[in-house]
C-alpha positions in Angstrom: -30.6 14.1 -29.2 -27.6 15.3 -31.4 -24.2 15.3 -29.9 -22.9 18.6 -28.7 -19.4 19.8 -27.9 -17.0 21.2 -25.8 -13.3 22.1 -24.7 -13.3 21.2 -20.6 -10.5 21.0 -18.1 -10.2 20.0 -14.5 -10.1 23.3 -12.0 -8.2 21.6 -9.7 -4.5 22.5 -10.7 -3.1 18.8 -9.3 -5.7 16.9 -10.9 -5.0 18.9 -14.3 -1.9 18.4 -14.2 -1.9 14.8 -13.8 -4.4 14.0 -15.9 -4.3 13.1 -20.0 -5.5 16.8 -21.4 -6.5 18.6 -18.8 -7.5 15.6 -15.9 -11.5 16.4 -17.2 -12.2 12.6 -16.6 -10.7 12.4 -13.2 -13.1 15.4 -12.4 -16.4 14.3 -13.5 -15.8 11.3 -11.7 -14.9 13.0 -8.6 -18.1 15.3 -8.8 -19.9 11.8 -9.5 -18.8 10.2 -6.4 -18.8 13.6 -4.2 -22.6 14.0 -4.6 -23.4 10.6 -4.0 -24.6 10.2 -7.9 -23.0 7.0 -8.2 -21.5 4.6 -5.6 -18.8 3.4 -7.6 -15.9 3.9 -10.4 -15.1 1.3 -12.3 -12.0 2.0 -14.5 -7.8 0.9 -14.6 -4.8 1.8 -12.4 -1.7 1.6 -13.1 0.7 -0.9 -11.4 3.8 -0.1 -10.8 4.7 0.8 -14.4 3.0 1.5 -17.6 3.1 -2.3 -18.6 1.4 -3.3 -15.6 -2.6 -2.2 -15.2 -5.7 -3.6 -13.5 -9.3 -2.5 -12.9 -10.0 -1.3 -10.0 -13.5 -0.1 -7.9 -13.1 3.1 -6.2 -15.9 4.6 -4.4 -13.8 7.6 -2.8 -13.1 10.4 -4.8 -9.5 11.4 -3.3 -8.2 7.7 -4.9 -9.2 9.1 -8.5 -6.5 10.9 -8.8 -3.9 7.4 -8.8 -6.3 6.7 -12.4 -5.5 9.3 -14.3 -3.6 9.5 -17.4 -3.7 7.5 -20.5 -2.5 3.3 -20.5 -2.4 2.0 -23.8 -0.3 -1.5 -22.4 -3.8 -2.2 -20.4 -5.7 -4.2 -23.3 -8.0 -5.3 -20.0 -11.8 -5.6 -21.0 -14.5 -4.8 -18.1 -17.3 -5.1 -19.5 -18.0 -8.9 -18.0 -17.3 -7.4 -14.5 -20.1 -5.3 -14.2 -22.8 -8.3 -13.9 -20.3 -10.8 -11.9 -19.5 -8.4 -9.1 -21.4 -4.8 -9.1 -24.5 -4.9 -11.5 -26.4 -3.6 -8.6 -24.8 -0.5 -7.6 -24.8 2.7 -9.2 -21.5 2.5 -11.1 -19.6 5.0 -13.5 -17.7 3.3 -16.3 -14.9 5.0 -18.1 -14.2 2.7 -21.3 -12.7 2.6 -24.7 -14.7 1.7 -27.6 -14.3 -2.0 -27.4 -15.5 -2.0 -23.2 -18.2 0.6 -24.5 -19.7 -2.4 -27.5 -19.5 -5.0 -24.5 -21.5 -3.0 -22.3 -23.7 -2.8 -24.7 -23.8 -6.3 -26.1 -24.6 -7.3 -22.4 -27.1 -4.6 -21.4 -29.5 -5.8 -24.2 -29.0 -9.7 -23.0 -30.5 -8.0 -19.7 -27.2 -8.8 -17.6 -26.2 -4.7 -17.2 -29.1 -2.8 -15.7 -28.4 0.4 -17.9 -30.2 2.3 -15.7 -28.0 2.1 -13.0 -25.1 3.2 -15.3 -22.6 6.4 -16.3 -20.5 5.5 -19.6 -17.4 7.8 -20.1 -16.3 7.0 -23.4 -12.3 7.8 -24.3 -11.1 8.2 -27.8 -9.1 5.2 -28.8 -6.2 4.6 -31.1 -5.2 1.2 -30.6 -3.6 -0.7 -27.3 -0.4 -2.6 -27.1 0.5 -6.0 -25.7 2.6 -5.5 -22.5 5.5 -8.0 -23.2 5.6 -6.9 -27.1 5.8 -3.0 -26.2 8.8 -3.7 -23.8 10.3 -5.7 -26.7 9.5 -2.8 -29.4 10.1 0.3 -27.6 14.1 -1.4 -26.5 14.3 -2.5 -30.4 13.2 0.9 -32.3 13.7 3.4 -29.4 16.9 2.3 -28.4 15.9 2.8 -24.6 15.6 0.9 -21.9 11.8 -0.2 -21.2 12.3 0.2 -17.7 13.1 3.9 -18.3 9.7 4.6 -19.7 7.0 6.7 -17.3 4.6 7.3 -19.9 3.5 6.5 -23.5 1.0 8.1 -25.9 -0.3 7.5 -29.6 -0.9 11.0 -30.7 -0.2 12.7 -34.6 0.1 9.5 -36.0 3.1 8.2 -33.6 3.6 6.2 -30.3 5.1 8.4 -28.3 7.4 7.9 -25.1 8.5 9.9 -21.8 11.4 8.2 -20.3 12.4 9.4 -16.1 14.5 12.1 -17.8 12.1 13.6 -19.1 13.0 13.1 -23.0 10.4 12.1 -25.6 10.9 9.7 -28.1 8.6 8.4 -31.2 8.1 6.6 -33.8 5.6 6.4 -36.8 3.1 3.7 -36.3 2.8 2.7 -40.3 6.8 2.0 -39.8 6.0 0.2 -36.5 3.3 -2.0 -37.7 4.6 -2.5 -41.2 7.3 -4.5 -39.4 5.2 -6.6 -37.5 4.9 -4.1 -34.2 2.9 -1.5 -33.2 -0.9 -2.1 -32.0 -2.7 -5.3 -31.1 -3.5 -6.7 -34.4 -7.6 -6.2 -33.9 -6.8 -2.6 -32.8 -5.4 -2.1 -36.3 -8.5 -3.4 -38.0 -11.0 -1.6 -35.1 -14.1 0.3 -36.7 -14.7 2.3 -33.6 -12.1 5.1 -32.2 -14.5 7.6 -30.9 -17.6 5.2 -28.5 -20.7 7.2 -29.5 -22.6 4.7 -27.7 -21.7 6.2 -24.5 -23.3 9.0 -22.5 -19.7 11.4 -23.6 -16.9 10.9 -25.1 -13.0 12.3 -24.2 -10.2 12.8 -26.0 -7.5 15.1 -27.1 -8.1 14.7 -31.3 -9.0 18.9 -31.9 -8.4 19.4 -28.5 -6.3 22.8 -27.5 -2.9 21.8 -25.9 -4.5 20.9 -21.5 -8.2 20.5 -23.0 -10.3 17.8 -23.6 -13.0 17.5 -26.2 -15.9 16.1 -25.1 -18.8 14.9 -27.2 -21.6 15.3 -25.1 -24.0 12.2 -27.0 -26.9 11.4 -24.3 -28.9 13.9 -22.0 -27.9 11.8 -19.6 -24.2 13.0 -20.4 -25.2 17.0 -21.0 -26.6 16.8 -18.0 -23.7 15.7 -16.2 -21.1 17.7 -18.0 -23.0 20.8 -17.1 -23.7 20.3 -13.9 -19.7 19.5 -13.3 -19.6 22.9 -14.5 -22.1 24.3 -12.3 -20.3 22.6 -9.3 -17.2 23.9 -10.0 -15.4 20.6 -11.1 -14.7 21.5 -14.7 -14.1 25.0 -16.5 -14.8 24.9 -20.3 -15.2 26.8 -23.0 -16.9 26.4 -26.7 -15.7 24.5 -29.5 -14.9 26.2 -32.8 -15.7 24.8 -36.5 -11.2 24.3 -37.3 -11.7 22.2 -34.1 -14.1 19.9 -35.1 -13.0 19.2 -38.7 -9.5 18.1 -36.9 -11.3 15.9 -35.0 -13.5 14.8 -37.8 -10.0 14.5 -40.4 -8.4 12.6 -37.4 -11.1 10.1 -37.3 -10.5 10.0 -41.0 -7.3 9.0 -41.0 -7.7 6.2 -38.5 -10.9 4.8 -40.2 -8.6 4.7 -43.5 -5.6 3.1 -41.5 -8.2 0.5 -40.6 -9.8 -0.7 -44.0 -6.3 -0.9 -45.0 -5.7 -3.4 -41.9 -9.1 -5.1 -42.3 -8.1 -6.1 -45.9 -5.0 -7.4 -45.0 -6.4 -9.5 -42.1 -9.9 -10.5 -43.5 -9.0 -11.2 -47.1 -5.2 -10.9 -48.6 -3.5 -12.6 -45.0 -7.1 -14.8 -44.1 -6.1 -18.5 -43.5 -6.9 -20.7 -46.1 -9.2 -24.2 -45.0 -5.7 -26.2 -44.4 -3.9 -23.7 -42.1 -7.3 -23.4 -40.1 -7.1 -27.9 -39.8 -3.5 -27.2 -38.4 -4.7 -24.1 -36.3 -7.7 -26.6 -34.8 -5.5 -29.3 -34.4 -3.5 -27.1 -32.0 -6.5 -26.1 -29.6 -5.9 -28.4 -26.1 -9.5 -27.1 -25.0 -8.2 -24.9 -21.8 -11.6 -22.9 -22.5 -9.4 -19.7 -22.2 -10.9 -17.7 -25.0 -14.6 -18.8 -23.6 -13.3 -17.4 -20.2 -12.2 -14.7 -21.1 -15.0 -13.1 -23.8 -17.1 -10.5 -22.8 -19.6 -11.1 -24.6 -19.9 -15.0 -23.5 -22.5 -14.9 -19.8 -24.3 -18.0 -20.2 -24.3 -19.6 -16.8 -24.8 -23.0 -17.8 -22.1 -23.6 -21.2 -23.0 -25.9 -23.6 -19.4 -27.4 -24.0 -19.8 -28.8 -20.7 -22.5 -30.8 -20.7 -22.3 -34.4 -20.3 -23.0 -35.1 -24.5 -19.9 -32.9 -25.2 -17.3 -35.0 -23.9 -16.6 -38.8 -24.7 -16.7 -41.8 -22.8 -13.5 -41.0 -21.1 -14.3 -37.6 -20.1 -12.3 -35.9 -22.0 -12.8 -32.4 -23.3 -14.7 -32.0 -26.7 -12.8 -32.2 -30.4 -11.4 -28.5 -31.1 -13.7 -27.9 -34.0 -16.8 -29.4 -32.7 -15.8 -26.9 -29.3 -15.1 -23.8 -31.6 -17.6 -24.7 -33.6 -20.6 -23.7 -31.4 -18.5 -21.3 -30.0 -19.0 -19.7 -33.2 -22.5 -20.4 -33.6 -23.2 -19.2 -30.2 -21.2 -15.6 -30.7 -19.6 -14.7 -33.6 -22.8 -12.9 -34.4 -22.1 -10.2 -31.8 -17.9 -10.4 -31.2 -17.2 -6.9 -31.0 -13.2 -7.4 -31.8 -11.8 -7.5 -28.7 -9.5 -9.9 -29.4 -9.4 -10.9 -25.7 -9.5 -14.5 -27.1 -6.3 -14.5 -28.9 -4.8 -12.5 -26.3 -5.3 -15.8 -24.0 -4.6 -18.3 -26.2 -1.6 -20.5 -25.4 -1.4 -21.7 -28.6 -1.3 -18.6 -30.4 -4.7 -19.5 -32.4 -6.1 -16.7 -34.5 -9.3 -17.2 -33.2 -10.2 -13.6 -33.3 -9.8 -13.1 -37.4 -12.6 -15.9 -38.4 -15.2 -14.3 -35.5 -14.0 -10.5 -36.6 -15.0 -11.9 -40.4 -18.2 -13.9 -39.8 -19.0 -10.9 -37.6 -18.5 -8.9 -41.1 -20.7 -11.3 -43.1 -23.2 -11.2 -40.5 -23.6 -7.3 -40.6 -23.7 -7.4 -44.9 -26.7 -9.7 -44.2 -28.6 -8.0 -41.7 -26.8 -4.5 -40.8 -26.4 -5.2 -37.4 -23.5 -3.8 -35.8 -22.1 -5.8 -32.9 -22.2 -3.0 -30.0 -24.1 -0.4 -31.2 -27.3 -1.6 -32.6 -29.9 -1.2 -29.9 -31.8 -4.3 -30.7 -30.5 -7.9 -30.3 -29.1 -9.5 -33.0 -31.9 -11.5 -35.7 -30.1 -14.8 -34.7 -29.9 -17.2 -37.4 -31.8 -15.0 -40.0 -30.6 -13.1 -43.2 -33.4 -10.4 -43.0 -33.7 -7.8 -40.4 -37.9 -9.5 -39.9 
């Protein structure tokens, strides 16, 4: 079906006030749990501060209020949690674009049962690494980072709210030109509106206090309409101007992505000599493999006996990385988790993203979006 649009917000005043833009997502999740449509909700919850957030599994709708609001300092993936722990339950999952792409890839590999899943997508302008965010707020905003109680990416700025209610914002361009701002993967991300979900929610094009929702699937349309019918959310029509504003904002973000994509993958892409240096740093900790949401094999090739030498040391770094590249680079969703956890600061996600782009040019396969499995080891779609 073609997408349909609405403006929605929570009918419950408390939920409406807690949410980022009208509490719509929280109310939709409450509807799903209260009516036993799903058993659990998988989402992100703040732990102590805006710099500390963890995935949570919620089965009681009263607990959902504690998860309301945006958390950009939470570059956490949830896709791989589903097949590992909760694939046998009816589930609603709140997902940013890279989460949705990870789920898509795992569905195609029969690791996630999509029939048990409601995917609630969120527009995403990017995420921040917690440690760097604290340093950035102190350096550029001249505030005590512990006084920050809320953060948002809006109107081309990273905006923070302090304990005393004041707000401060700095342009993303200004921060990122100085090497700060969003994670590198987010800077070059090609997807800001995850239309591979059932519904997509965000504030782009919306009135203050309302959510602009795009209903992508029939399942998503029924979800929103039933939430309205049962009194969880209220709605009003979207004007053509609001649709155009949303499209314009998305276009601005895509143009920004293209600039950083060229910078990271062409202009500043490491030389072969530099890659030799990076590979020699590798200590074979397996962190990049263990954190990858797409790497799902029960028996890993790089741990087999023939990959080890006579004194039981881990495999040669280039062999280790080469096998992973051969297995997964065509399905890389640019989440950047591998680079986030690398203790040796190897920019591994750059080579994965560059290889995935080349694969896309040859096969037209879009990792995380194409309905079919990647055409393995083939330069055609046949």
